[in-house]
C-alpha positions in Angstrom: 0.3 0.0 -0.1 1.6 3.8 -1.0 0.2 6.4 0.7 0.5 10.6 0.3 0.9 13.8 2.5 0.6 17.1 1.8 0.8 19.9 3.6 -3.1 21.3 4.4 -1.9 25.1 3.6 -3.9 27.3 5.8 -5.5 25.0 8.4 -4.7 25.5 11.9 -6.6 22.5 13.2 -8.3 19.0 11.9 -12.0 21.0 13.0 -10.9 23.7 10.3 -10.1 21.3 8.2 -13.7 19.4 8.7 -15.4 22.4 8.0 -12.8 23.3 4.7 -14.2 19.8 3.5 -17.7 20.2 4.4 -17.5 23.6 2.0 -16.0 21.2 -0.5 -17.8 18.6 -0.9 -20.7 20.4 -1.3 -19.7 20.4 -5.3 -17.8 17.3 -5.6 -21.1 15.1 -4.9 -20.1 15.0 -1.4 -17.0 14.0 -1.4 -13.8 16.3 -0.5 -11.1 17.1 -2.7 -7.6 19.2 -2.8 -6.2 20.3 -6.3 -2.3 19.6 -6.8 -0.1 20.1 -9.5 1.0 17.0 -10.8 -0.5 13.7 -11.0 1.1 10.6 -8.9 3.0 8.4 -11.4 1.8 5.6 -9.2 -2.4 6.8 -9.0 -3.4 3.2 -9.9 -1.2 1.3 -7.1 -2.6 4.1 -4.3 -6.4 3.9 -5.6 -6.3 0.1 -5.7 -4.8 -0.3 -3.0 -6.7 1.7 -0.7 -3.8 5.2 -0.4 -4.6 7.2 1.9 -3.5 11.9 1.6 -1.9 12.1 4.8 -2.6 16.0 6.7 0.1 17.9 7.6 -1.2 20.0 9.9 1.0 23.3 11.5 4.2 21.0 11.1 2.4 17.9 12.1 1.3 15.1 10.6 -2.1 14.1 12.0 -4.5 12.5 10.7 -5.9 10.9 7.1 -8.0 10.4 4.4 -8.8 7.8 2.0 -8.2 9.3 -1.3 -10.7 8.0 -3.6 -9.9 8.9 -7.7 -7.9 11.5 -8.9 -9.1 13.7 -11.9 -7.5 15.9 -14.7 -9.3 19.1 -13.6 -9.2 23.1 -14.4 -8.2 25.7 -10.9 -10.0 28.6 -10.7 -7.0 30.7 -12.7 -7.4 28.5 -16.2 -4.1 26.1 -15.1 -4.9 22.2 -15.6 -4.1 20.4 -12.1 -5.3 17.5 -10.1 -8.1 17.0 -8.4 -8.1 14.7 -5.4 -11.1 13.2 -4.5 -11.1 12.0 -0.7 -13.9 10.0 1.1 -15.2 12.2 4.1 -14.5 11.1 7.4 -11.0 11.9 8.8 -9.3 9.6 10.5 -7.0 11.5 14.0 -3.8 9.8 14.0 -0.7 10.2 16.0 0.7 13.1 15.5 4.1 13.3 13.6 6.7 16.2 13.3 7.0 17.3 10.1 8.7 20.0 8.6 6.8 22.0 5.4 7.1 20.8 1.9 5.7 21.8 -1.4 3.3 20.0 -3.0 3.1 16.3 -2.2 4.8 13.6 -0.8 5.3 9.4 -0.9 4.3 7.4 1.8 5.6 4.8 2.7 3.1 2.3 4.8 6.0 1.6 7.3 6.2 5.5 7.8 2.3 6.4 8.2 1.8 6.9 12.0 -0.4 4.6 12.9 -4.7 5.5 13.2 -5.7 6.8 17.2 -7.8 3.9 18.2 -10.5 3.4 21.1 -7.3 3.5 23.6 -5.9 6.4 22.5 -9.1 8.1 21.7 -10.0 9.6 25.1 -6.5 11.7 24.2 -9.3 13.2 21.9 -11.3 14.0 25.3 -8.4 16.9 26.8 -9.3 20.5 26.9 -8.9 21.6 23.4 -6.0 24.3 24.2 -3.8 21.9 25.9 -5.0 19.5 22.8 -4.2 21.8 20.5 -0.7 22.4 22.2 0.3 18.2 22.4 -0.8 17.8 19.1 2.2 21.1 17.8 4.3 19.5 19.7 3.9 16.7 18.4 2.9 15.3 21.1 -0.3 13.5 20.3 
C-alpha cells in the first residue's frame, strides 16, 4: 500500500479541516477534494490498495483521508491540475512532527503514523487548548 502526504495550507486544526471539507464536498457529490499540480505516477497503486492522503497541519502529520480518485481538472485561474477526491471521514492518527514542503510526497506504510484507536481516543477529550499544544509538539 502506498500513501501520499500533503500540507494543509492555511488550516490551523483538524476541526477547521473538517469545515473546509464540508464546503468543498458540496460541489463534488459529497466528497471533499484538494488540488495538486502533478499527478502521482503511482496513482493506480494508491487507488487499488486503498491509499490515503495524510495531512500535515501546523507542522504535524496528524490525520488522513482515504483517496477516492485522481481526476484531471482546471483551477479557477485556468491552469491544469489534478483533483484528489477524498472520502469524507477524517481519521485521526498519532502525530509526527514534519517540516513544511510543497506539493505532495509519497508515504510508505512503514513510515505512516498509526491511527488513533479506542484506547487512545480518550486523548481527544483533553481541553482543546492543551490538545492543540500537544499536537503542535507532536506529542499527540
